[in-house]
C-alpha positions as a Markdown table, in Angstrom:
| # | Residue | x | y | z |
|---|---|---|---|---|
| 1 | Unk | 120.4 | 99.9 | 68.1 |
| 2 | Unk | 119.6 | 98.8 | 64.5 |
| 3 | Unk | 117.1 | 100.9 | 62.6 |
| 4 | Unk | 114.3 | 99.4 | 60.7 |
| 5 | Unk | 116.0 | 100.2 | 57.4 |
| 6 | Unk | 119.1 | 98.2 | 58.5 |
| 7 | Unk | 117.0 | 95.2 | 59.5 |
| 8 | Unk | 115.3 | 95.3 | 56.1 |
| 9 | Unk | 118.6 | 95.4 | 54.4 |
| 10 | Unk | 119.9 | 92.4 | 56.4 |
| 11 | Unk | 116.7 | 90.4 | 55.6 |
| 12 | Unk | 117.0 | 91.3 | 51.9 |
| 13 | Unk | 120.7 | 90.2 | 51.7 |
| 14 | Unk | 119.9 | 86.9 | 53.5 |
| 15 | Unk | 116.9 | 86.2 | 51.2 |
| 16 | Unk | 118.9 | 87.0 | 48.1 |
| 17 | Unk | 121.8 | 84.8 | 49.1 |
| 18 | Unk | 119.5 | 81.9 | 50.2 |
| 19 | Unk | 117.5 | 82.0 | 46.9 |
| 20 | Unk | 120.7 | 81.9 | 44.8 |
| 21 | Unk | 122.2 | 79.0 | 46.8 |
| 22 | Unk | 118.8 | 77.1 | 46.8 |
| 23 | Unk | 118.6 | 77.4 | 43.0 |
| 24 | Unk | 122.2 | 76.1 | 42.6 |
| 25 | Unk | 121.3 | 73.2 | 45.0 |
| 26 | Unk | 118.2 | 72.3 | 42.9 |
| 27 | Unk | 120.2 | 72.3 | 39.7 |
| 28 | Unk | 122.8 | 70.1 | 41.3 |
| 29 | Unk | 120.2 | 67.6 | 42.5 |
| 30 | Unk | 118.7 | 67.5 | 39.0 |
| 31 | Unk | 122.1 | 66.8 | 37.6 |
| 32 | Unk | 122.4 | 63.7 | 39.9 |
| 33 | Unk | 119.3 | 61.7 | 39.0 |
| 34 | Unk | 120.9 | 58.3 | 39.9 |
| 35 | Unk | 122.6 | 59.4 | 43.1 |
| 36 | Unk | 121.8 | 57.5 | 46.3 |
| 37 | Unk | 119.8 | 58.7 | 49.2 |
| 38 | Unk | 123.0 | 59.6 | 51.2 |
| 39 | Unk | 124.4 | 61.7 | 48.4 |
| 40 | Unk | 121.2 | 63.5 | 47.7 |
| 41 | Unk | 120.7 | 64.1 | 51.4 |
| 42 | Unk | 124.2 | 65.5 | 51.7 |
| 43 | Unk | 123.6 | 67.9 | 48.8 |
| 44 | Unk | 120.3 | 69.0 | 50.2 |
| 45 | Unk | 121.6 | 69.6 | 53.7 |
| 46 | Unk | 124.8 | 71.1 | 52.3 |
| 47 | Unk | 122.8 | 73.6 | 50.2 |
| 48 | Unk | 120.9 | 74.7 | 53.3 |
| 49 | Unk | 124.0 | 75.1 | 55.3 |
| 50 | Unk | 125.8 | 77.0 | 52.5 |
| 51 | Unk | 122.8 | 79.3 | 52.3 |
| 52 | Unk | 123.1 | 80.0 | 56.1 |
| 53 | Unk | 126.9 | 80.4 | 56.0 |
| 54 | Unk | 126.9 | 82.6 | 52.9 |
| 55 | Unk | 124.2 | 84.8 | 54.3 |
| 56 | Unk | 126.1 | 85.1 | 57.6 |
| 57 | Unk | 129.4 | 85.9 | 55.9 |
| 58 | Unk | 128.0 | 88.5 | 53.6 |
| 59 | Unk | 126.2 | 90.3 | 56.4 |
| 60 | Unk | 129.3 | 90.0 | 58.7 |
| 61 | Unk | 131.4 | 91.7 | 56.0 |
| 62 | Unk | 128.8 | 94.4 | 55.7 |
| 63 | Unk | 129.0 | 95.0 | 59.5 |
| 64 | Unk | 132.8 | 95.7 | 59.3 |
| 65 | Unk | 133.9 | 93.2 | 62.0 |
| 66 | Unk | 137.5 | 93.1 | 63.0 |
| 67 | Unk | 139.8 | 90.7 | 61.1 |
| 68 | Unk | 140.1 | 88.7 | 64.3 |
| 69 | Unk | 136.4 | 88.4 | 64.9 |
| 70 | Unk | 135.7 | 87.7 | 61.3 |
| 71 | Unk | 138.3 | 84.9 | 61.3 |
| 72 | Unk | 136.8 | 83.3 | 64.4 |
| 73 | Unk | 133.3 | 83.5 | 62.9 |
| 74 | Unk | 134.5 | 81.8 | 59.7 |
| 75 | Unk | 136.2 | 78.9 | 61.6 |
| 76 | Unk | 133.2 | 78.3 | 63.8 |
| 77 | Unk | 130.7 | 78.4 | 60.9 |
| 78 | Unk | 133.0 | 76.3 | 58.7 |
| 79 | Unk | 133.6 | 73.6 | 61.3 |
| 80 | Unk | 129.9 | 73.3 | 62.3 |
| 81 | Unk | 128.8 | 73.2 | 58.7 |
| 82 | Unk | 131.4 | 70.6 | 57.7 |
| 83 | Unk | 130.4 | 68.3 | 60.6 |
| 84 | Unk | 126.7 | 68.7 | 59.8 |
| 85 | Unk | 127.2 | 68.0 | 56.1 |
| 86 | Unk | 129.2 | 64.8 | 56.8 |
| 87 | Unk | 127.5 | 63.4 | 59.8 |
| 88 | Unk | 123.9 | 64.0 | 59.2 |
| 89 | Unk | 123.7 | 62.4 | 55.7 |
| 90 | Unk | 125.8 | 59.5 | 56.9 |
| 91 | Unk | 123.4 | 58.7 | 59.8 |
| 92 | Unk | 120.2 | 59.3 | 57.9 |
| 93 | Unk | 121.5 | 57.7 | 54.7 |
| 94 | Unk | 122.6 | 54.6 | 56.4 |
| 95 | Unk | 119.3 | 54.2 | 58.3 |
| 96 | Unk | 117.2 | 54.9 | 55.3 |
| 97 | Unk | 119.4 | 52.7 | 53.1 |
| 98 | Unk | 119.1 | 49.8 | 55.5 |
| 99 | Unk | 115.3 | 50.2 | 55.7 |
| 100 | Unk | 115.0 | 50.3 | 51.9 |
| 101 | Unk | 117.2 | 47.2 | 51.6 |
| 102 | Unk | 114.9 | 45.4 | 54.1 |
| 103 | Unk | 111.8 | 46.5 | 52.1 |
| 104 | Unk | 113.4 | 45.4 | 48.8 |
| 105 | Unk | 114.2 | 42.0 | 50.3 |
| 106 | Unk | 110.6 | 41.7 | 51.7 |
| 107 | Unk | 109.2 | 42.7 | 48.3 |
| 108 | Unk | 111.2 | 40.0 | 46.6 |
| 109 | Unk | 109.9 | 37.5 | 49.1 |
| 110 | Unk | 106.4 | 38.6 | 48.4 |
| 111 | Unk | 107.0 | 38.1 | 44.7 |
| 112 | Unk | 108.2 | 34.6 | 45.5 |
| 113 | Unk | 105.0 | 33.8 | 47.3 |
| 114 | Unk | 106.1 | 34.2 | 50.9 |
| 115 | Unk | 104.2 | 36.0 | 53.7 |
| 116 | Unk | 106.3 | 38.7 | 55.4 |
| 117 | Unk | 106.1 | 40.4 | 58.7 |
| 118 | Unk | 106.2 | 44.2 | 59.1 |
| 119 | Unk | 109.6 | 45.7 | 60.1 |
| 120 | Unk | 110.2 | 48.6 | 62.5 |
| 121 | Unk | 112.7 | 51.3 | 61.3 |
| 122 | Unk | 111.7 | 54.2 | 63.4 |
| 123 | Unk | 110.6 | 56.2 | 60.3 |
| 124 | Unk | 106.8 | 56.5 | 60.2 |
| 125 | Unk | 106.5 | 56.5 | 56.4 |
| 126 | Unk | 108.7 | 53.5 | 55.9 |
| 127 | Unk | 107.1 | 51.6 | 58.8 |
| 128 | Unk | 103.7 | 52.3 | 57.2 |
| 129 | Unk | 104.9 | 51.0 | 53.9 |
| 130 | Unk | 106.3 | 47.9 | 55.6 |
| 131 | Unk | 102.9 | 47.2 | 57.3 |
| 132 | Unk | 101.1 | 47.7 | 54.0 |
| 133 | Unk | 103.5 | 45.3 | 52.3 |
| 134 | Unk | 103.0 | 42.7 | 55.0 |
| 135 | Unk | 99.2 | 43.0 | 54.7 |
| 136 | Unk | 99.5 | 42.7 | 50.9 |
| 137 | Unk | 101.5 | 39.5 | 51.3 |
| 138 | Unk | 98.9 | 38.1 | 53.6 |
| 139 | Unk | 96.0 | 38.9 | 51.1 |
| 140 | Unk | 98.0 | 37.5 | 48.2 |
| 141 | Unk | 98.5 | 34.2 | 50.2 |
| 142 | Unk | 94.8 | 34.1 | 50.9 |
| 143 | Unk | 94.1 | 34.7 | 47.2 |
| 144 | Unk | 96.5 | 32.0 | 46.2 |
| 145 | Unk | 95.0 | 29.5 | 48.6 |
| 146 | Unk | 91.5 | 30.4 | 47.3 |
| 147 | Unk | 92.6 | 30.0 | 43.7 |
| 148 | Unk | 94.1 | 26.6 | 44.5 |
| 149 | Unk | 90.9 | 25.6 | 46.3 |
| 150 | Unk | 88.8 | 26.7 | 43.4 |
| 151 | Unk | 91.0 | 25.0 | 40.9 |
| 152 | Unk | 90.8 | 21.8 | 42.8 |
| 153 | Unk | 87.0 | 22.1 | 43.1 |
| 154 | Unk | 86.9 | 22.8 | 39.3 |
| 155 | Unk | 88.9 | 19.7 | 38.5 |
| 156 | Unk | 86.7 | 17.6 | 40.9 |
| 157 | Unk | 83.6 | 19.1 | 39.5 |
| 158 | Unk | 84.5 | 18.2 | 35.9 |
| 159 | Unk | 85.4 | 14.7 | 37.0 |
| 160 | Unk | 82.0 | 14.4 | 38.7 |
| 161 | Unk | 80.0 | 15.9 | 35.9 |
| 162 | Unk | 81.7 | 13.6 | 33.5 |
| 163 | Unk | 80.7 | 10.7 | 35.6 |
| 164 | Unk | 77.1 | 11.9 | 36.0 |
| 165 | Unk | 76.7 | 12.5 | 32.3 |
| 166 | Unk | 78.4 | 9.3 | 31.3 |
| 167 | Unk | 76.1 | 7.1 | 33.5 |
| 168 | Unk | 72.7 | 8.0 | 31.9 |
| 169 | Unk | 74.4 | 8.1 | 28.5 |
| 170 | Unk | 75.7 | 4.6 | 28.9 |
| 171 | Unk | 72.2 | 3.5 | 29.8 |
| 172 | Unk | 70.7 | 5.3 | 26.8 |
| 173 | Unk | 73.2 | 3.6 | 24.5 |
| 174 | Unk | 72.6 | 0.1 | 25.9 |
| 175 | Unk | 68.8 | 0.5 | 25.6 |
| 176 | Unk | 69.0 | 2.0 | 22.2 |
| 177 | Unk | 71.2 | -1.0 | 21.0 |
| 178 | Unk | 68.7 | -3.5 | 22.6 |
| 179 | Unk | 65.8 | -1.8 | 20.8 |
| 180 | Unk | 67.8 | -1.7 | 17.5 |
| 181 | Unk | 68.7 | -5.4 | 17.8 |
| 182 | Unk | 65.2 | -6.4 | 18.8 |
| 183 | Unk | 66.4 | -7.9 | 22.1 |
| 184 | Unk | 64.5 | -5.6 | 24.4 |
| 185 | Unk | 62.1 | -7.7 | 26.5 |
| 186 | Unk | 59.6 | -4.9 | 26.8 |
| 187 | Unk | 59.9 | -2.2 | 24.2 |
| 188 | Unk | 57.3 | 0.1 | 25.8 |
| 189 | Unk | 59.1 | 0.0 | 29.1 |
| 190 | Unk | 62.4 | 0.6 | 27.4 |
| 191 | Unk | 61.0 | 3.6 | 25.6 |
| 192 | Unk | 59.6 | 5.0 | 28.9 |
| 193 | Unk | 63.0 | 4.5 | 30.6 |
| 194 | Unk | 64.8 | 6.2 | 27.7 |
| 195 | Unk | 62.4 | 9.1 | 28.0 |
| 196 | Unk | 63.2 | 9.4 | 31.7 |
| 197 | Unk | 67.0 | 9.3 | 31.1 |
| 198 | Unk | 66.6 | 12.0 | 28.4 |
| 199 | Unk | 64.7 | 14.1 | 30.9 |
| 200 | Unk | 67.5 | 13.6 | 33.4 |
| 201 | Unk | 70.1 | 14.7 | 30.9 |
| 202 | Unk | 68.0 | 17.6 | 29.9 |
| 203 | Unk | 67.7 | 18.7 | 33.5 |
| 204 | Unk | 71.5 | 18.4 | 34.1 |
| 205 | Unk | 72.2 | 20.5 | 30.9 |
| 206 | Unk | 69.6 | 23.0 | 32.1 |
| 207 | Unk | 71.3 | 23.2 | 35.5 |
| 208 | Unk | 74.7 | 23.8 | 33.9 |
| 209 | Unk | 73.3 | 26.5 | 31.7 |
| 210 | Unk | 71.6 | 28.2 | 34.6 |
| 211 | Unk | 74.8 | 28.0 | 36.7 |
| 212 | Unk | 76.9 | 29.5 | 33.9 |
| 213 | Unk | 74.6 | 32.5 | 33.8 |
| 214 | Unk | 74.8 | 32.9 | 37.5 |
| 215 | Unk | 78.6 | 32.7 | 37.5 |
| 216 | Unk | 79.2 | 35.0 | 34.4 |
| 217 | Unk | 76.8 | 37.7 | 35.6 |
| 218 | Unk | 74.3 | 37.3 | 32.7 |
| 219 | Unk | 71.6 | 36.0 | 35.0 |
| 220 | Unk | 68.7 | 38.5 | 35.2 |
| 221 | Unk | 65.6 | 38.5 | 37.4 |
| 222 | Unk | 62.3 | 40.2 | 37.0 |
| 223 | Unk | 60.9 | 40.6 | 40.5 |
| 224 | Unk | 57.3 | 41.4 | 41.2 |
| 225 | Unk | 54.9 | 41.0 | 44.2 |
| 226 | Unk | 53.8 | 37.3 | 44.3 |
| 227 | Unk | 51.7 | 35.2 | 46.6 |
| 228 | Unk | 54.2 | 32.7 | 48.3 |
| 229 | Unk | 51.4 | 30.1 | 48.4 |
| 230 | Unk | 51.2 | 30.0 | 44.6 |
| 231 | Unk | 54.9 | 29.5 | 44.2 |
| 232 | Unk | 55.1 | 26.8 | 46.9 |
| 233 | Unk | 52.0 | 25.0 | 45.5 |
| 234 | Unk | 53.6 | 24.9 | 42.0 |
| 235 | Unk | 56.9 | 23.5 | 43.4 |
| 236 | Unk | 55.0 | 20.9 | 45.5 |
| 237 | Unk | 53.0 | 19.8 | 42.5 |
| 238 | Unk | 56.2 | 19.2 | 40.5 |
| 239 | Unk | 57.6 | 17.0 | 43.4 |
| 240 | Unk | 54.4 | 15.1 | 44.1 |
| 241 | Unk | 55.3 | 11.9 | 42.2 |
| 242 | Unk | 58.8 | 11.8 | 43.7 |
| 243 | Unk | 57.3 | 12.2 | 47.2 |
| 244 | Unk | 54.7 | 9.5 | 46.6 |
| 245 | Unk | 57.2 | 7.0 | 45.5 |
| 246 | Unk | 58.9 | 7.2 | 48.9 |
| 247 | Unk | 55.7 | 7.7 | 50.9 |
| 248 | Unk | 56.8 | 11.2 | 52.0 |
| 249 | Unk | 54.2 | 13.8 | 52.9 |
| 250 | Unk | 54.8 | 17.5 | 52.2 |
| 251 | Unk | 53.2 | 19.8 | 54.7 |
| 252 | Unk | 53.0 | 23.6 | 54.7 |
| 253 | Unk | 53.0 | 26.1 | 57.7 |
| 254 | Unk | 52.8 | 29.9 | 57.6 |
| 255 | Unk | 52.7 | 30.0 | 53.8 |
| 256 | Unk | 49.2 | 31.4 | 53.3 |
| 257 | Unk | 48.9 | 35.2 | 53.1 |
| 258 | Unk | 52.6 | 35.8 | 52.5 |
| 259 | Unk | 53.6 | 38.2 | 49.8 |
| 260 | Unk | 57.1 | 38.3 | 48.4 |
| 261 | Unk | 58.9 | 40.5 | 45.9 |
| 262 | Unk | 60.6 | 37.9 | 43.7 |
| 263 | Unk | 60.9 | 36.5 | 40.2 |
| 264 | Unk | 58.1 | 33.9 | 40.3 |
| 265 | Unk | 59.8 | 31.5 | 37.8 |
| 266 | Unk | 63.1 | 31.5 | 39.5 |
| 267 | Unk | 61.8 | 31.3 | 43.1 |
| 268 | Unk | 59.6 | 28.3 | 42.0 |
| 269 | Unk | 62.9 | 26.7 | 40.9 |
| 270 | Unk | 64.5 | 27.5 | 44.3 |
| 271 | Unk | 61.7 | 25.9 | 46.2 |
| 272 | Unk | 61.7 | 22.9 | 43.8 |
| 273 | Unk | 65.4 | 22.4 | 44.3 |
| 274 | Unk | 65.1 | 22.6 | 48.1 |
| 275 | Unk | 62.3 | 20.1 | 48.1 |
| 276 | Unk | 64.2 | 17.8 | 45.8 |
| 277 | Unk | 67.2 | 17.8 | 48.1 |
| 278 | Unk | 64.9 | 17.0 | 51.1 |
| 279 | Unk | 63.0 | 14.3 | 49.3 |
| 280 | Unk | 66.3 | 12.7 | 48.3 |
| 281 | Unk | 67.6 | 12.3 | 51.9 |
| 282 | Unk | 64.5 | 12.2 | 54.0 |
| 283 | Unk | 63.5 | 8.8 | 55.5 |
| 284 | Unk | 60.7 | 6.9 | 53.7 |
| 285 | Unk | 57.2 | 7.5 | 55.0 |
| 286 | Unk | 58.3 | 10.7 | 56.8 |
| 287 | Unk | 57.2 | 14.4 | 56.5 |
| 288 | Unk | 58.8 | 17.3 | 54.8 |
| 289 | Unk | 57.7 | 20.7 | 56.1 |
| 290 | Unk | 57.7 | 23.9 | 54.1 |
| 291 | Unk | 57.5 | 26.9 | 56.5 |
| 292 | Unk | 57.6 | 30.7 | 56.2 |
| 293 | Unk | 58.5 | 33.0 | 59.1 |
| 294 | Unk | 58.6 | 36.8 | 59.0 |
| 295 | Unk | 61.6 | 38.8 | 60.4 |
| 296 | Unk | 61.5 | 42.1 | 62.2 |
| 297 | Unk | 63.1 | 44.0 | 59.3 |
| 298 | Unk | 60.4 | 43.0 | 56.9 |
| 299 | Unk | 62.2 | 40.1 | 55.2 |
| 300 | Unk | 60.9 | 36.5 | 55.1 |
| 301 | Unk | 62.6 | 33.2 | 55.8 |
| 302 | Unk | 61.4 | 30.2 | 53.8 |
| 303 | Unk | 62.4 | 26.9 | 55.3 |
| 304 | Unk | 62.3 | 23.3 | 54.1 |
| 305 | Unk | 62.6 | 20.9 | 57.1 |
| 306 | Unk | 63.1 | 17.2 | 56.7 |
| 307 | Unk | 63.7 | 14.4 | 59.2 |
| 308 | Unk | 66.8 | 13.1 | 57.5 |
| 309 | Unk | 70.2 | 12.8 | 59.1 |
| 310 | Unk | 71.6 | 16.0 | 57.6 |
| 311 | Unk | 75.3 | 16.6 | 57.1 |
| 312 | Unk | 78.3 | 17.0 | 59.4 |
| 313 | Unk | 78.6 | 20.4 | 61.1 |
| 314 | Unk | 81.9 | 21.2 | 59.2 |
| 315 | Unk | 80.1 | 20.6 | 55.9 |
| 316 | Unk | 77.1 | 23.0 | 56.5 |
| 317 | Unk | 79.0 | 25.9 | 55.0 |
| 318 | Unk | 79.9 | 23.8 | 51.8 |
| 319 | Unk | 76.4 | 22.6 | 51.0 |
| 320 | Unk | 75.8 | 25.4 | 48.5 |
| 321 | Unk | 79.1 | 25.1 | 46.7 |
| 322 | Unk | 79.1 | 23.9 | 43.1 |
| 323 | Unk | 79.3 | 20.1 | 42.8 |
| 324 | Unk | 79.1 | 19.4 | 46.5 |
| 325 | Unk | 77.4 | 16.3 | 47.7 |
| 326 | Unk | 77.2 | 14.6 | 51.1 |
| 327 | Unk | 78.4 | 11.4 | 49.4 |
| 328 | Unk | 82.0 | 12.1 | 48.4 |
| 329 | Unk | 82.0 | 9.2 | 46.0 |
| 330 | Unk | 78.9 | 10.7 | 44.3 |
| 331 | Unk | 77.3 | 7.4 | 43.8 |
| 332 | Unk | 73.8 | 7.2 | 42.5 |
| 333 | Unk | 72.7 | 4.5 | 44.8 |
| 334 | Unk | 70.0 | 6.9 | 46.2 |
| 335 | Unk | 68.4 | 6.9 | 42.8 |
| 336 | Unk | 68.8 | 10.6 | 42.4 |
| 337 | Unk | 71.2 | 11.3 | 39.6 |
| 338 | Unk | 72.4 | 14.9 | 39.0 |
| 339 | Unk | 75.4 | 17.1 | 38.9 |
| 340 | Unk | 75.2 | 18.4 | 42.4 |
| 341 | Unk | 74.2 | 21.8 | 41.2 |
| 342 | Unk | 70.8 | 22.3 | 42.8 |
| 343 | Unk | 71.8 | 24.0 | 46.0 |
| 344 | Unk | 74.5 | 26.1 | 44.2 |
| 345 | Unk | 71.8 | 27.3 | 41.9 |
| 346 | Unk | 69.6 | 28.1 | 44.9 |
| 347 | Unk | 72.3 | 30.2 | 46.4 |
| 348 | Unk | 72.9 | 32.1 | 43.1 |
| 349 | Unk | 69.2 | 32.8 | 42.6 |
| 350 | Unk | 68.5 | 33.9 | 46.2 |
| 351 | Unk | 71.6 | 36.1 | 46.3 |
| 352 | Unk | 70.5 | 37.7 | 43.0 |
| 353 | Unk | 67.3 | 38.7 | 44.9 |
| 354 | Unk | 69.4 | 40.2 | 47.7 |
| 355 | Unk | 68.7 | 37.3 | 50.0 |
| 356 | Unk | 70.9 | 34.6 | 51.7 |
| 357 | Unk | 70.9 | 30.9 | 52.3 |
| 358 | Unk | 71.8 | 28.7 | 55.3 |
| 359 | Unk | 71.7 | 25.1 | 56.5 |
| 360 | Unk | 71.0 | 23.9 | 60.0 |
| 361 | Unk | 71.0 | 20.6 | 61.8 |
| 362 | Unk | 68.8 | 20.3 | 64.9 |
| 363 | Unk | 66.7 | 17.9 | 67.0 |
| 364 | Unk | 63.8 | 18.6 | 64.6 |
| 365 | Unk | 65.8 | 17.4 | 61.6 |
| 366 | Unk | 67.7 | 19.1 | 58.8 |
| 367 | Unk | 66.6 | 22.5 | 57.7 |
| 368 | Unk | 67.5 | 24.6 | 54.6 |
| 369 | Unk | 66.6 | 28.3 | 54.9 |
| 370 | Unk | 66.4 | 31.1 | 52.3 |
| 371 | Unk | 65.9 | 34.7 | 53.3 |
| 372 | Unk | 63.9 | 36.8 | 50.9 |
| 373 | Unk | 62.7 | 40.3 | 50.6 |
| 374 | Unk | 59.0 | 40.6 | 51.4 |
| 375 | Unk | 56.6 | 42.7 | 49.3 |
| 376 | Unk | 54.4 | 45.4 | 50.9 |
| 377 | Unk | 50.9 | 44.1 | 51.2 |
């Protein structure tokens, strides 16, 4: 029976030998910074086995085994250690090396713009890395598609805005030349028309400036409790002449007594843009309805409903994009020139208030909704 002192001596010898061998193993690994996984694995496993073997041999010597027993012990330990040092790194190194090669190939494909699928190696960490790489490739593909879409929209927008600016400018130039040459049949009418075209251009430039602030993050609102009726009344007053020209009546429902927490100037612009869109496409001699409905969470939905044909279902989500128009050719045959920015500005202003926008086609007609925060009464 071994005494406690003997057991402590054995433990101390094993610990000392293990510490010495581990230190040598770490020094060797540091001296091999460019070694492959298989080689470093062999060194690490070899160091552990050498520590075990060395501790066993030193303790066996201390125990005074017979020469025969000691020789057998050395052969058993040596054979087992050699097989472990050679076989284990070979198996692990090849598996890890193949997995890393697969990951390297997948990474190169991601760099070339491909979408990759996750691979299964049986190693949890490498499998997780492969899944993350596949997800990254998918997000990059979505980002590239979005960038391409935005770039195409940007080019189309600049083409459209150039056309929309060029048309009134051409009219202004022609009328100015007629006035200068004295060939204008009615100078007063020409002057009134020139003033109207100048106002159109001013509105387009104002819209572009407003949109630039929304897109660059410099747009600021100053919300305050405001009577919704006052805002709607101001917007309706601005649209009265346009409505009268087409015989359109603007009605209100549920507006009175509503209090909203908004920037009054900007929300008046929102309502005006919504009404302008409805007046442009509503049938002559029809009715446009401005309605407010409260939600259970305290917010308010302001709707503008017209009896026009609306847009196709697949275009409902695009109505608030910059430059979008139902007419792809963007002709001005409807007598409503502009850069197609009105609804994009509506979305930007409403989202700056923490609200949202939506478009709906129904049996009642075509409806544009904005959801706004309500003020406590």
